[in-house]
N, C-alpha and C positions, 0 to 999 in steps of 0.2 A: 504494501499497499503505501503511495507516495505521499512527501510528507504533505501536510495543511500549510496554507500559507495565509498567515494572518499579517494584515498590513495596518498600520496605525499613522497617520498621519496629522502632525503637531507635535512641537516638542515643546509646548507648555506642561503645566502641572498636568492635566488630563490625561496628555498623550503619554506622556513619560510613563504615570502610572499604569495606565492602561497596558503599554507596552513589558513594562516590569512584572506584574501581576498574569501576563498570559506566560511570562517565561516561566512562572512558578507552577502556573497549572497546565499548562496545555505539552501535552505527549506528542513525539514524532511531530513536530511542526516546525517549519522556519516563521521568525518574527521579525518583522522590516520594519523600523520607526522611520519617517522622512519630516526630517526637520527644517525649514525655512534658514533657520540662523547656526550657524556653528555653536552656539551656546545653547543648551538645553537646561530645564528647571528641574532638578531633584529634590524630592522631599528627604529632611534628615532629621534627626531627634527626634522624631515622632513620639509624643507624650500623650496617653489616653486618660485624659483628666477624668473623666466619667464616660460610661459606656458612651455617650454620643459627641460628647465635648472632648475634641483632640487641639492640641498645639502641635506644631511643628516649624522647624526652619526648612528656608528655601536657599538651597544653594545653586546658583549657576555655575553649569561647569562647561568644558569643551565636547561635543557631543560625543567623542569616542570613548569618555571616561565611563558612559553606560552599559559597556560591555563589562566592565571590570566586576562588577557583581552579578552581572546577567547574562552570562557568554552567548545563550540562545537570540539575542535581539542583535539585528544588524542594522545600524545607524546610516542613514543615507543623507547628507546634507545638500538636498534640492527643493524644488516647488512643484506643486501642480499644476497642469495647465489645464487638465479637462477630467472627466471621470465619463467612462463608457460601461455603465452598471450593466447592462444585457450582456455583454461579454466579460464583464468583472474584470475591468483594464483600467487602470490608472495611465494618463501620457502626462510624461515629466516636463519639466524644462528644458532639459537635457537633449531631449528628443527620443529620448528611450521612454520604453511601456515596461509597467510591472502590472502583473496578475495576481490577483488575490482570490481567496475562498471564501475569507471574510474581513471585510475593511470597517475600521473603526476611524470616522473624523472628529479630530479633536482640534481645529485650526480656533477657536478662541473666536474672539470680539475685534473690530477695529474702532478706534475713537471716532467717537462723533463730533466734529469741526464747526465749529460756530462762524468760520469763515474757510474756505478749501483755495489753497494756492496761494496763501497769505503768508510771508517770512516770519512775520512776528506772532504769527497764531501757532501756536505748539500744541498737541495733543500728548499727553502722558500715556502710553500703554507698556512698553516695553523698554528694555536696556537700551537701545540705539536711541530712542526718544528721550531718552533721560540724559545720556550722555551729552546732545545739542543742545538738550536745555542748560544743563551744567556749562556748557562753552557759553553760550548767551548771556548765562545770568551774571558772569564776573563783572560785566559793565554794567549792570542794570543797577539803576536808582528806585524805580518804582515798577511794581509786576499789577497785573490784573489777574485774579484768579475767579473763573466763570464755572461754578458748580458746586454740586453739596454733598457728595458722597465720599465714600473712601480716601478716593486717593486727593480729593480739594480738601477735606480735611484734614489728612497727615501733612499735606503740603505746607497746609497753612502757618501748622504748628512746628514744621520742622526749617522753615525758611530762616536765615538770618541775613541781617546785610543789605534791607532793602525796604523800602516802604510797600504792603501789600493792600491792594482794594479787594476784599472778598464779595462778588456780588454773587447773590443767591435768591432764588426765585420763591423760595418758603418763607414764612415767617419767623423762623428757629434756624440755627447752624445744625449740620451733621443730621438732616430731616430724613434723609434715607435709611440712617439706623435708628434714631434717638427720638424720645418726643421732644416736647418742648421743656420741660421740667428738667432732664438730662443736660438740654443745650443750653440752659441757664446755667447749671452746674460747671459745665466746659468754659461757660463765658469768660469767669473770674479768673481762667488760666490763659487765655487768649493771649495777652499782650505780658505775662511773667517770662520772664530769662528760662532758658531750659537748662533742665539738669545734665548738664556732660560729665559726670563723672563717669566711671566703669560700673557702677552700682545703677546707672539711672538709663544706662543705653540698652535699649534693645540689642537681641543678637540675632535674629529669627531671619533674616537677608543678608547671604553671602556673595560677593560677587567675586568671580575667579576667570582672569584672562592670561592667555600666554601668545606669544607669537605667533603661533601657527594660525589662530583664532583671527590674529591682527590682520596677518596678511590676506585669508581666506575672505575677509570682509572686505577688504579695499578692491578684492580681484573680482566680486561680485555687485551688482546692481542692490542698492539698497531692496530689502524686503520687510516685512514686518514680522518681527520677531515675537515669541510668547509673552502672554502678559505678567505684569510685576507680582511678587508673592506677597507674604504679610510683611507689615514694617518695611516696606522697600526703602523708605527714605531715611530713618533713623540713622545707619551707616554710613550716610554720602554727604560730602562736600558741598550743600547747598547754599552758597552766600552771595550776595550781592557785592556791588561797591562800596556800600556805606560802611561806617564803623557801628552803628547800630546793633541791634539785639533784636528785637520784634517790635514791629509796630503795625499792626493790623487793624483797618478799619472796614466795618462790614456794610454793604447796602443791602437791606432785606426786600423780597417781594417784587425784585426786577431782574429781567430778563436783556440779554442784548440786542438793543432794537438795529445798530449797523456799526461796523467796524470803519473808522476814517482814516484817512493820509492826512497830512501837515495841509496839502492842498485843497483838499476837499473840504476840511475845517475854513480855510479862508475861502473859498470859493462859494460857501455857504452862509459867510457871515456869522458863525460859531463862536463861542468860547469855552474853551476850558475851566473847569474847576478844581480846586484845590480841597484835600480833605475837611480842612475847617471852611469850606463852603465860599470862601474867597476866591478872587479871579487867580488862576494859575499863569504865570508867566513864563514856565518853562517851554521851551521848544521839544518838544516828542517827537520820537520818529512814528507814533501809531496813536490812534484814540479809539476810546469806546464811547459809544452813547447809549445809555441804557433807557428802560423805559418810564422812568420816573424823570427823564430831559436831562440827569445830570451828563457830562462828557468828563471822563477824563483821561489823562495823557499816561502813556507809561512807556518801556521799554520792551516788554514780553506780555502777550495776552496768552494766561493758559487754558485751554479747552477742555473743561473735564466734566463735560455733563452728559458721561455715559458710553457706552460701547454700542455698538448694533453686530449682530452674528455674522462674521464672515462665512459666508457661504455660495459667494458667485460664480466659482469656477467649478461646482460640482451639481449644479443645478441644469445647464442646456441639455436637452435629451435625456434626460432622466426624471422619474415619477418620483421625487420627492417632496411631499407634503411641507410647508412651511405654517409656522403659526401668526397669528397676528403682528407679534413683537419682530418675525423676521427670524426665527429660530427655526432649525429643524424639528418637525414633529418627531417625537420619540415615545414609545409605550413603554409599561413598567418595564419592559426585557432591553429597554436602549435601542430597540430598533425604528429605524427611519420607515418611512413606507415604501423603500425600496429594498428588495429579497437580499439579505446579505451584506447589508449597509447600516452597520451601527453609527451611534453619534453620541458626544460625552462634552461634558464641560460649557463654557460660553456660547458653544456654534448651537446649541442644542435647548429646545422647550420642553418638559417633561408635560406630557399629556394623557396621563394616568390620573386617574382617580386616589387624590392623595390623602395621606392622614390628616384628620383634621387638626393637627400640630406642626404640618410641614408646609413650607411654601419655598419655591424655587427663589433664589438670589442668586446673580452671579456673580461669586464670591470662589477665592480661592479654596476654600474647606469645601464647597461642595465641587469644585472641580477634581477634586483629590478622590472624592468619593463615588462620584458618576464613572472615572474612569477604573476604580478599580473593579465597580460594579459589572460595567461594561465587558470589561475582560471576561471576568466570571459568564456573564450570559453568553459570551462567545464561543467558548468553551464549550457550555453546558449545548450549547445548540447542533455544535457538531458528535457530539457523543449521543443525542437525541434524549438528553434529560430536561426534566422541568426544573427550573428555579426558581424560587418564593422572592419577592421583593425584600432588598436587603434592610435590614434593622435601624440603617442610617436615617433612611428617609421614614422614620416615624416621627421624630421629633425634630424642629428646626434647633439648632444648636451651632452657634457662631462665636470665636474667641476672638479679640482684637484687641488694638492698643490704642485709644486715643489720647491726644494733650497729658501722654505718659499715664494715664491709666488703665487698668484692666479693665476690657469690656465683655460683657457674656451676654448673648442675645439667647432667649430661650422661648419656643413655642410660636403665638402672637404675642410678640414682643411689643408690640404698638397696636394692641388688638385688633390686628388686620380682620376683616369679614365677621367682626361681631357687631351686634344691635346694639342698643345703648342702654340695654341693660346690665350692661358689666359693671363691676364694681374695681378699684384702685386703690391699693395699699402702696403706702408712701414712706420710706425712710432716708432723711438725708442728713448727712453728717458733713458739713461746710467743709470742703477742702480734704476730706478723706473717702467718703464713700456716699453713692445714689444707689436706693435699692427701690424697684418699683414690680409690684405682682399684681398681675390683671387675674381677677376674680371673675366666671361666669357660672350662673349657679351654684354659686358656692363652692367650684372646683377652681383650683390653679390653670390656669391656660397659657399664662404667657409671664416672661419678666425680663427686667433689664437690669445687671448686675455691676455696677461700677466700683472700681477699688475690690480692697483684698475684702470680701464678704464672705467666704466660704461659706455660700449658699446653694452652690451652683447643682451640686448632686444631689442636695433633698429637694430642689427645687424640680431639677428634672425626674424625679421619682414621682414627685405628687402629681406632675401634670400626666405623666404616664399612666399612673396608678387609677388616677380621678377620682380620687377620695375626697368625700366631700368633710369641707373646711368649717362647717356651721361653727363647731364646737372651738376651734383654736384659732379663728382669723383672728380675733382679737390680739393674740399673745403671738401672731408668726412673723411679725418683725421687730417686736420689742428687744430693744437692745439687753446683751447679759444673759438672754434668756438662749440654751441649746435645743434650736428647734427638732434635732433629731431624736431628742428626750421624748419628744410626743408621740413619735413613731415607730419606736423601736420593739 
């Protein structure tokens, strides 16, 4: 019997995890990972905090290093031009073709830019875009950051040496992840000096490059690399031209109306304003007009307004169904509508009937989970075996760091899709912790935990067990009480 051919496209967390998992479970198989970048993302130092909450580091390494621990995996530095699903064949950018028995697409997403082909508008998505940003930042006096998600939040905190205008469409910062109360908790730390001691630095992201990678990257045209991992900005030198530490000004409930050049500003007879709303007399290379009519000049505009799934090269001539958000529809076995074609990570949209406490967000934690589960589904399919939905999809759980605080999100952490009859329990210790528990029908359904609360495992169990908390909820968040004692 000839070896089965598994092919994975994408060198990000989802793709690498999928290929590595295939190497563990697939027998008599060849496994090929295609990476558009010579650098691939590998998950290291995986810590299982609870059954559903994981913490891990991301190391960026030359693609050949994946073979060190997974000898079955062959990694090819190339891009895909097209897919012929009927023939089970990929056409590659070097003119070659690659046949497969099972294919998993893990190409991630691409940034949604507020202005395309403008040299002053940058999208931060992969290592190459970060390097370009660092280069331009060295001479920057002021930058405008547009967006309110994870990348924008991390960047606002880590930036030093320049003035920052943070333009958000919501009433509160970091709205993608936390509620207005937690945003208020963070606001007190927005302009504080960072803790740059070894204890205060995150060590979850490591970049490794070598001369071989630099040569390969210079020889090839620029391509979109894989997404940044957790705490991507914490270890990087992202400092502007000024000597200041932090100076951030937030413009709430606005969007970018248009991006203007200095000539546009003069032609239209418009005036830029400074942060204190006086007239700005500095000549800036680019200007942003917001929907509140304010105009700010700056050196760089960072467009951090989310991503859209990178699906284009796989669609022509194939029957791959897309969800309304542009992702490839996948069922509970990570299968697309095209036979033998799977998808995982940011490129796909989960279209199965989810658990009441799980929702998809395009995060590195879910990319790892989806990549691992997709590999198991691919192997099960080739063996004719049935596989049940992985336990990690029972409860949404994500751990990250904002403003140097550990942040854990559980279940319906922002009361997603709940009617107005839910109850909120809140405990806030200024500068230390923010705990929000969401109850529906006297049962815990979601939580936001900021700081060292030590409540994550107990809350995870309470959500999954569906325990009626009527008799305990008044004491659930009381300081000094060990919640575990109620449920031993």
